Short mmCIF file of the C-alpha atoms (twelve columns), coordinates in Angstrom:
data_MODEL
# 
_entry.id   MODEL 
# 
loop_
_atom_site.group_PDB 
_atom_site.id 
_atom_site.type_symbol 
_atom_site.label_atom_id 
_atom_site.label_alt_id 
_atom_site.label_comp_id 
_atom_site.label_asym_id 
_atom_site.label_seq_id 
_atom_site.Cartn_x 
_atom_site.Cartn_y 
_atom_site.Cartn_z 
_atom_site.pdbx_PDB_model_num 
ATOM 1   C CA . TYR A 1   -0.013  -0.011 0.002   1 
ATOM 2   C CA . LEU A 2   2.670   2.496  0.979   1 
ATOM 3   C CA . ALA A 3   4.739   1.626  -2.072  1 
ATOM 4   C CA . VAL A 4   1.753   2.315  -4.331  1 
ATOM 5   C CA . ILE A 5   1.136   5.710  -2.667  1 
ATOM 6   C CA . GLN A 6   4.842   6.645  -2.986  1 
ATOM 7   C CA . ALA A 7   4.832   5.611  -6.647  1 
ATOM 8   C CA . LEU A 8   1.676   7.728  -7.284  1 
ATOM 9   C CA . GLU A 9   3.265   10.638 -5.425  1 
ATOM 10  C CA . LYS A 10  6.469   10.391 -7.434  1 
ATOM 11  C CA . ALA A 11  4.510   10.092 -10.707 1 
ATOM 12  C CA . ALA A 12  2.480   13.170 -9.798  1 
ATOM 13  C CA . GLU A 13  5.630   15.130 -9.058  1 
ATOM 14  C CA . LEU A 14  7.178   14.069 -12.329 1 
ATOM 15  C CA . LYS A 15  4.024   14.951 -14.270 1 
ATOM 16  C CA . LEU A 16  3.922   18.415 -12.596 1 
ATOM 17  C CA . GLU A 17  7.503   19.025 -13.781 1 
ATOM 18  C CA . GLN A 18  7.353   17.446 -17.179 1 
ATOM 19  C CA . GLN A 19  3.836   17.569 -18.500 1 
ATOM 20  C CA . LYS A 20  3.140   20.548 -20.788 1 
ATOM 21  C CA . GLN A 21  -0.045  19.194 -22.444 1 
ATOM 22  C CA . PRO A 22  -2.850  17.130 -21.022 1 
ATOM 23  C CA . SER A 23  -2.260  13.355 -21.271 1 
ATOM 24  C CA . THR A 24  -4.782  10.682 -22.095 1 
ATOM 25  C CA . SER A 25  -3.141  8.377  -19.593 1 
ATOM 26  C CA . VAL A 26  -5.478  6.823  -17.041 1 
ATOM 27  C CA . LEU A 27  -2.780  7.204  -14.309 1 
ATOM 28  C CA . THR A 28  -2.389  10.941 -14.829 1 
ATOM 29  C CA . PRO A 29  -5.794  11.983 -13.355 1 
ATOM 30  C CA . LEU A 30  -5.224  9.649  -10.396 1 
ATOM 31  C CA . CYS A 31  -1.743  11.167 -9.753  1 
ATOM 32  C CA . PHE A 32  -3.107  14.678 -9.998  1 
ATOM 33  C CA . ALA A 33  -6.037  13.907 -7.764  1 
ATOM 34  C CA . TYR A 34  -3.708  12.371 -5.112  1 
ATOM 35  C CA . SER A 35  -1.380  15.303 -5.447  1 
ATOM 36  C CA . ARG A 36  -4.256  17.769 -4.929  1 
ATOM 37  C CA . VAL A 37  -5.479  15.868 -1.865  1 
ATOM 38  C CA . LYS A 38  -1.990  16.075 -0.355  1 
ATOM 39  C CA . ARG A 39  -1.872  19.802 -1.068  1 
ATOM 40  C CA . TYR A 40  -5.327  20.407 0.387   1 
ATOM 41  C CA . GLN A 41  -4.254  18.377 3.424   1 
ATOM 42  C CA . LYS A 42  -1.204  20.651 3.872   1 
ATOM 43  C CA . LEU A 43  -3.313  23.762 3.356   1 
ATOM 44  C CA . PHE A 44  -6.040  22.839 5.854   1 
ATOM 45  C CA . SER A 45  -3.699  21.341 8.439   1 
ATOM 46  C CA . ALA A 46  -2.723  24.964 9.205   1 
ATOM 47  C CA . TYR A 47  -6.290  25.574 10.215  1 
ATOM 48  C CA . GLU A 48  -7.093  22.344 12.137  1 
ATOM 49  C CA . LYS A 49  -8.635  24.370 14.962  1 
ATOM 50  C CA . PHE A 50  -11.466 25.082 12.504  1 
ATOM 51  C CA . PHE A 51  -11.569 21.816 10.424  1 
ATOM 52  C CA . ILE A 52  -11.670 18.065 10.738  1 
ATOM 53  C CA . LEU A 53  -9.391  16.718 7.996   1 
ATOM 54  C CA . PRO A 54  -10.032 13.505 6.161   1 
ATOM 55  C CA . GLU A 55  -8.087  10.370 7.026   1 
ATOM 56  C CA . ALA A 56  -8.147  7.114  5.152   1 
ATOM 57  C CA . THR A 57  -9.241  4.117  7.166   1 
ATOM 58  C CA . ALA A 58  -6.458  1.728  8.076   1 
ATOM 59  C CA . ASP A 59  -5.660  -0.620 5.176   1 
ATOM 60  C CA . ALA A 60  -7.886  1.389  2.815   1 
ATOM 61  C CA . ASP A 61  -6.770  2.680  -0.552  1 
ATOM 62  C CA . PRO A 62  -9.322  5.452  -1.219  1 
ATOM 63  C CA . SER A 63  -9.828  7.077  -4.630  1 
ATOM 64  C CA . TRP A 64  -9.488  10.728 -3.818  1 
ATOM 65  C CA . PHE A 65  -11.610 12.362 -6.455  1 
ATOM 66  C CA . THR A 66  -12.673 15.074 -4.053  1 
ATOM 67  C CA . TYR A 67  -11.311 16.513 -0.871  1 
ATOM 68  C CA . ILE A 68  -13.865 16.147 1.911   1 
ATOM 69  C CA . LEU A 69  -13.652 18.655 4.784   1 
ATOM 70  C CA . SER A 70  -15.732 19.163 7.933   1 
ATOM 71  C CA . VAL A 71  -16.091 22.426 9.843   1 
ATOM 72  C CA . ARG A 72  -15.748 21.814 13.566  1 
ATOM 73  C CA . GLU A 73  -18.798 22.421 15.674  1 
ATOM 74  C CA . ASP A 74  -16.902 24.957 17.796  1 
ATOM 75  C CA . ALA A 75  -15.569 26.867 14.788  1 
ATOM 76  C CA . PRO A 76  -16.491 30.568 14.797  1 
ATOM 77  C CA . PHE A 77  -18.168 30.134 11.369  1 
ATOM 78  C CA . THR A 78  -20.480 27.639 9.742   1 
ATOM 79  C CA . ARG A 79  -19.992 25.447 6.678   1 
ATOM 80  C CA . ASN A 80  -22.542 27.526 4.837   1 
ATOM 81  C CA . GLU A 81  -20.610 30.765 5.581   1 
ATOM 82  C CA . LEU A 82  -17.354 29.269 4.257   1 
ATOM 83  C CA . VAL A 83  -18.991 27.605 1.237   1 
ATOM 84  C CA . THR A 84  -20.774 30.845 0.334   1 
ATOM 85  C CA . PHE A 85  -17.492 32.737 0.611   1 
ATOM 86  C CA . LEU A 86  -15.685 30.253 -1.639  1 
ATOM 87  C CA . ASN A 87  -18.548 29.994 -4.150  1 
ATOM 88  C CA . GLU A 88  -18.757 33.797 -4.406  1 
ATOM 89  C CA . ARG A 89  -15.036 33.638 -5.454  1 
ATOM 90  C CA . ARG A 90  -15.800 30.951 -8.066  1 
ATOM 91  C CA . ILE A 91  -14.338 28.120 -6.047  1 
ATOM 92  C CA . GLU A 92  -16.926 25.416 -6.392  1 
ATOM 93  C CA . THR A 93  -17.904 23.205 -3.493  1 
ATOM 94  C CA . ARG A 94  -20.521 20.523 -2.995  1 
ATOM 95  C CA . ASN A 95  -22.303 19.438 0.154   1 
ATOM 96  C CA . ILE A 96  -22.109 15.827 1.158   1 
ATOM 97  C CA . PHE A 97  -24.713 13.872 -0.828  1 
ATOM 98  C CA . ALA A 98  -27.096 12.783 1.920   1 
ATOM 99  C CA . GLY A 99  -25.672 13.048 5.442   1 
ATOM 100 C CA . ASN A 100 -28.530 11.797 7.473   1 
ATOM 101 C CA . ILE A 101 -30.632 10.286 4.784   1 
ATOM 102 C CA . LEU A 102 -33.583 10.081 7.152   1 
ATOM 103 C CA . ARG A 103 -33.809 13.874 6.971   1 
ATOM 104 C CA . GLN A 104 -34.170 13.808 3.142   1 
ATOM 105 C CA . PRO A 105 -37.658 14.547 1.897   1 
ATOM 106 C CA . ALA A 106 -38.187 11.046 0.472   1 
ATOM 107 C CA . PHE A 107 -37.577 9.498  3.920   1 
ATOM 108 C CA . ILE A 108 -39.517 11.903 6.160   1 
ATOM 109 C CA . ASP A 109 -42.360 10.033 7.926   1 
ATOM 110 C CA . ARG A 110 -41.401 6.671  6.320   1 
ATOM 111 C CA . PRO A 111 -41.513 3.724  8.651   1 
ATOM 112 C CA . CYS A 112 -38.032 2.443  9.413   1 
ATOM 113 C CA . ARG A 113 -35.899 1.244  12.324  1 
ATOM 114 C CA . VAL A 114 -33.405 3.767  13.662  1 
ATOM 115 C CA . GLU A 115 -30.816 2.931  16.273  1 
ATOM 116 C CA . GLY A 116 -30.290 6.085  18.423  1 
ATOM 117 C CA . LYS A 117 -30.314 9.740  17.383  1 
ATOM 118 C CA . LEU A 118 -27.599 9.555  14.644  1 
ATOM 119 C CA . PRO A 119 -25.606 12.652 15.767  1 
ATOM 120 C CA . VAL A 120 -22.619 11.847 13.492  1 
ATOM 121 C CA . THR A 121 -24.762 11.721 10.361  1 
ATOM 122 C CA . ASP A 122 -26.439 15.001 11.390  1 
ATOM 123 C CA . PHE A 123 -22.985 16.555 11.897  1 
ATOM 124 C CA . ILE A 124 -21.848 15.402 8.439   1 
ATOM 125 C CA . MET A 125 -25.037 16.704 6.886   1 
ATOM 126 C CA . ASN A 126 -24.567 20.150 8.418   1 
ATOM 127 C CA . ASN A 127 -20.817 20.594 8.560   1 
ATOM 128 C CA . THR A 128 -19.169 18.642 5.718   1 
ATOM 129 C CA . PHE A 129 -18.471 19.573 2.118   1 
ATOM 130 C CA . PHE A 130 -16.277 18.692 -0.885  1 
ATOM 131 C CA . LEU A 131 -13.617 20.541 -2.801  1 
ATOM 132 C CA . GLY A 132 -12.706 19.266 -6.265  1 
ATOM 133 C CA . THR A 133 -9.382  17.650 -7.188  1 
ATOM 134 C CA . TYR A 134 -9.721  18.356 -10.901 1 
ATOM 135 C CA . PRO A 135 -6.545  17.227 -12.732 1 
ATOM 136 C CA . GLY A 136 -6.492  20.396 -14.782 1 
ATOM 137 C CA . MET A 137 -6.154  22.599 -11.780 1 
ATOM 138 C CA . THR A 138 -3.101  24.762 -12.365 1 
ATOM 139 C CA . GLU A 139 -0.598  26.083 -9.769  1 
ATOM 140 C CA . GLU A 140 -2.208  29.469 -10.168 1 
ATOM 141 C CA . MET A 141 -5.656  28.097 -9.452  1 
ATOM 142 C CA . PHE A 142 -4.458  26.274 -6.354  1 
ATOM 143 C CA . ALA A 143 -2.661  29.408 -5.128  1 
ATOM 144 C CA . TYR A 144 -5.970  31.278 -5.533  1 
ATOM 145 C CA . VAL A 145 -7.741  28.688 -3.298  1 
ATOM 146 C CA . VAL A 146 -4.951  29.023 -0.751  1 
ATOM 147 C CA . ASP A 147 -5.302  32.810 -0.772  1 
ATOM 148 C CA . CYS A 148 -9.087  32.678 -0.375  1 
ATOM 149 C CA . VAL A 149 -8.957  30.188 2.485   1 
ATOM 150 C CA . ALA A 150 -6.319  32.360 4.211   1 
ATOM 151 C CA . GLU A 151 -8.521  35.429 3.677   1 
ATOM 152 C CA . PHE A 152 -11.612 33.729 5.131   1 
ATOM 153 C CA . THR A 153 -9.888  32.059 8.106   1 
ATOM 154 C CA . GLY A 154 -7.854  35.209 8.768   1 
ATOM 155 C CA . ARG A 155 -11.084 36.824 9.991   1 
ATOM 156 C CA . TYR A 156 -11.103 34.333 12.868  1 
ATOM 157 C CA . SER A 157 -7.400  33.650 13.459  1 
ATOM 158 C CA . LYS A 158 -6.564  36.113 16.260  1 
# 
C-alpha cells in the first residue's frame, strides 16, 4: 500500500514538472487527484482548529476524487458561511450527498428502524463539504484557493 502511494506521489511530481499538455493516460488523473489531496491536506492542516481533516481508514486505498472537509462544531463560522465565501469567489464546492438520509424529503415520515439519534450523520449533513481535485487545476488556481482560504480564516485567526 505505501509503495503504491509513494509511486503515485512520485509520478504526480514528475508529471507536474514534465507535462506541458494534457495526457490521455489513465494514471495521470489519479496522480493529480492524489497530489491535490496532499496539497489540500497541507493547506487545511494549518487551520485544524477550524476543520476536521479526512483520514483514510487503516488498510484502505481510497480514490481521492474530491477533498472532503468538515467544519468543527466549535468553529466561529459555519460550513454555509465558508461555502458561500468560496462559491462567491468561483471556487466550487459541494455538500455531502445525503448526510442523515432520514432527513431527506423522500424518507420523512417513512416507517423504518433507527438505532439512536444519529448525531454523526447529522454533523456530516450540516458541517461537511467537498472541494474538487480536478486534474487540470493549475498552480495558479491552487494558489488562488490558498489565498481565499487564508482570507476567510484570517477573519477568525486572532
